[in-house]
N, C-alpha and C positions, 0 to 999 in steps of 0.2 A: 465439626461441631465443637464449640467451646464448652468445656465442663466447668462447673462452678464448685468451689470448695465450701461446703456447708458442714458444720460440725454435726456428727451423728446425734449428740445429745440434744441439739436444737431440733432436729427432725423428729426424734422421739417425743420431745416436749410438745411439738406442734401436733403430732398424732394424738397424744393423750389429751391435750387441751381441746381438740376438736370433738372428742368423744365419738368419732366416726367408727363404724364397724370395721374391724381389721380386714374382713373379706372385701368389703366395698372399696376400701382404700387400695388394697392390692389389685382389685379389678381395674381401678382408674390409673394406678401407677404400678405396673408390673415389676419395676425395679426397686420399689421402695424398701424392700428388705435388705438389698445390697447397699443402698444408701445409708440406712440406719446402722448397718454393721460396719460401715466405712470401707466396704470393698469396691464400691463404685461411686461416681459423682453424677448428679443430674446436670442437664443443660440449663441455661438460664430460662429458657421457655418452660422447661419442666418445673423449675423452681417457682416461676410465676403461677403456673397452673396448680401446683401443690399448695402454695400460699392461699390462693383463692378457694380451693376445695376445703382446706382446713380452717378457713376464716382467720388466717394469721397475717398480720401486716408483714409484707415481704421483708422490710428492713429488720424485723425481729430475727429472721433466719440468718442474718449476717453478724449477730452479736457474739461476744466472746462466751456468753453463757445465757441460759434461758432467763428471761426477766421474771420478777415476782410481780404478778398482776393483782392489784387490790381493787375492790369494788369502791368507786368514788362516792358512794352514798352509804348511809347507815344500812347495815346488813342484818335483817331480822329473820333470816332463813334458818338460823340455828335452833335446834330443839335442845332443851336443857340436858346436859350430860353427853351430848354427841359432838364430835369434832366438826368444825365448819369445813365443808367441802370447798375445794378450789373452784372459783367461778368458771362456768363454761364460756367458750368463745361466743356462743349465741347470746348468753346473758350479758356479757360485757358489750357486745355489739349493740344490743337493744338499749342498754343504759346510755351508751355514748350517743346513739341516735336520738333518744328522748331528750338528753341534755342539750344537744344541738338545736332541737326543735323548741325547747323551752327558751333558750337564749334568743333564737330568732323571734319568737312571739313576744318576749319581753321587750326587745329592741323595737319591734314594730309598734307595740302599744305605746312606748315612750315617744317614738317619732311622730305618731299620729295624735299625741296628746290625749290619749284615752283616759277616762276616769278610772281610778283604782277599782278592782273587782271586789265586791262586798264580802265574798266568802274567803278571800285570801287571809290566812292566819286566824280564821274563825273557829277552827276545830283543835282539839287537844288529843293527845295519844289515848287518854282515858275515854274519849267519846265512842259511841257505838259506830263502827265502820259503816253499817248499813244505813244508819241515819245520816251520817256525813255524806255518803254517796247520794242519797236521796236529795239532800239539801243542795249539793252541787248540781245535780241534774235539774232541780227546780230553778236555780239561778241561771243555768245555761238554756233553760226553756226546753228541756228534753223530758219526754214522758218515760215512766218506768217501762222497761222492756224494749226501748227504741232500737237497741243494737240487734235484736232478733230479726228486725225487718231489713237489715242490710247484709249483703253477702261479702263485701270486700271493704278494705279500708278506704278505697277511693269513693265508694258509695257513702261511707260514713262521713267523709269530709264534705260531700255535697249535700248531706242530709239537711233539709231545711227545718226550721223551727215549727213549721206547720205540721210536721210529722210524716213527711214522705220523702223518699230518696229522689 
């Protein structure tokens, strides 16, 4: 088996970034403590599994040092007077997935020569969020509480405007 040189600080960074419970991580990767201490090296297959489990792009594990990951959108999570926490792998993964979906939908609407949506840029930061949500649901033809009627995101995508999954 070929062992792969991964810097211990990158493994520690991936563990912290994932916010996985240390016991769960050790259960899945019994040798992770030795890898992190630099006493042993994982196989490439183990690196692939570790990257997947920690939601870390595999290429990041081969960098010279851990990257500084910034949220690519305005971050309003900060409470006045408290330091901003590093974004979790799940948060970053979700933001990137939503950005890809937004890009796809934008391109699809442009290609199909769809009319501009009336609610785009119609709200301001000072507006009541509940009212803005209600207006967007109205524009999309969705009733209040429609999401309680669906169990999965797949059902939500198939949800018709008549109000049934």
